[in-house]
N, C-alpha and C positions, 0 to 999 in steps of 0.2 A: 544623896538617892541616886542610887545608878540607873540610868535608862540607855536604849537603842535609840540614836540618831535615825529619821526616818527621811531625814532631807539634809543638805549641808547649812548649817548653822553657822555663821561668819565668828570667828574667836572661841567657838566649842569645840568643832569638827565636823567631820564629813558623814553623808548617810553611811549608816552600817557600822559607823562606829559605836564602840561603847564606852560610856562615859559616866563620870561621878559629877554630879550637878549638885548644888544647893537644893534642899528642899523645895522653898519659896519660887526659884525659877526654874525647876522643874515641873512643880505642879500649875503653876501660874500663866508659865511663859509657852514651854517646850511642850507639853501634855496638852494644854488646850489649845493652842493652836496647829496642834497636829504633825509637829516637827520631830516628836521622840513619843516612847511610849516606856512604861517602865520595863525594866530589864530581870522579867521573871526568868525561869526556866526555860519554857516555851520559847519565848522571845529570843533568850539567846542562843534556841536550836536553832530556830528559821533564820537568823542573822548567821550562825554559821553553813545552814547547808545554802543561803543565798551566796556567800562568799566562795564557798568552792566549787558551783555552779558556773559563776561569774571567772573561775579560773579554768577550769573546764573547757568553756567555750573560748577562753581567749588565746590557749594550746591550739585550739582546732583552727583557728581562725589564723595563727601565727603558722602552722603546718600547712593551711591550703594555701597561705601567701606565699611561704617558701616555695611549694610545689607550681607553683603559678611563675614564679621568677626562673626556676630553673628550666622550664619550659621555653620560656622567652628570651632567654641569656644567649645571644649568638645569632638569633633570627633574622633574617636579611630581608627587606619589604623591597618591591620594584614598585615604583609608582611614574607614570608615563605622561607627560605634562607638554603641553603646546609652548612651543616659543619661536621667537621672532627671529629675523633673519641673522641678526648679531648672536643668537644660541641667548641670550636673557628671556626670562619668564614672564609671561602677562601677570604679574602679580608673585607670590611665593607661594610655597607648600607650607600648608598649615598642618597643627596638630589635630584638625578634625580628619582632614584626608588621610593622615597615616594613621588615626582612630579607625577610621574606614576599613581600609585595607587590613590590619589588623582584624576587626571584624570578620572579614572575607575569610581569613584564614583561622576562624573560631576563637578567636581570644574577644572577649567582652570589655573593652578598656575603655575607660572614661576619657575625654577629649584632653580634661583638666590636669591629669594624671600623667602627661606627655609632655617631656619637656625638651625643648628644641633648644640646642647651644645659640646657634646663631640663624639669621633667617636665609631659610633656602632659594636662592634666586637664580643657582645656576644648575646644570646637569653635573652628577656626580656622587660619592658615597657620604653618607654623613653619618657620625654618631648622633644615636637619641636615645636619652635615657627616659624609663617610664617606673613612677613614683606609683608603688602597690601598696604600700605602706611605709609609716615611718621607718619601719627596721628594713624593709625591702627594697630594693631597687634594681631595676632587670636593665640593659644594655643591649640593644639592638642596632642594626644598621639598616638605611635606607637610602637605598640606589636610585637616584633619579635619571630618568632617561627622557630623550626626545622623542 
């Protein structure tokens, strides 16, 4: 019996897959528990349309992420920090402070996506990566001044 999986089923397939299952397994387990529905022409068409919609949304998201990366690449952010007599900071510059500066420039970036290579405790220019998505990473420069 052919069924369309509505949820992931370990050992059988992922949601949206059309699989061939034994009649008893399909009727008594998959369909009864709401994990699948019989694969008639309507269910197959719905499944096809859902996959096309997901692919379209994935492409739109990838395009938006690429545009954001292109806007962010090469940007320089300047942060002014108080320091002691020796030039060392009281604490260090965090990804939250960098995120706040980017927000002032009009970029809504989650602080968890900002990757600092090493602690920023003195004045200077530092490279910082922003992980927009698994495929897109932007590189910016953070200029720290006293």
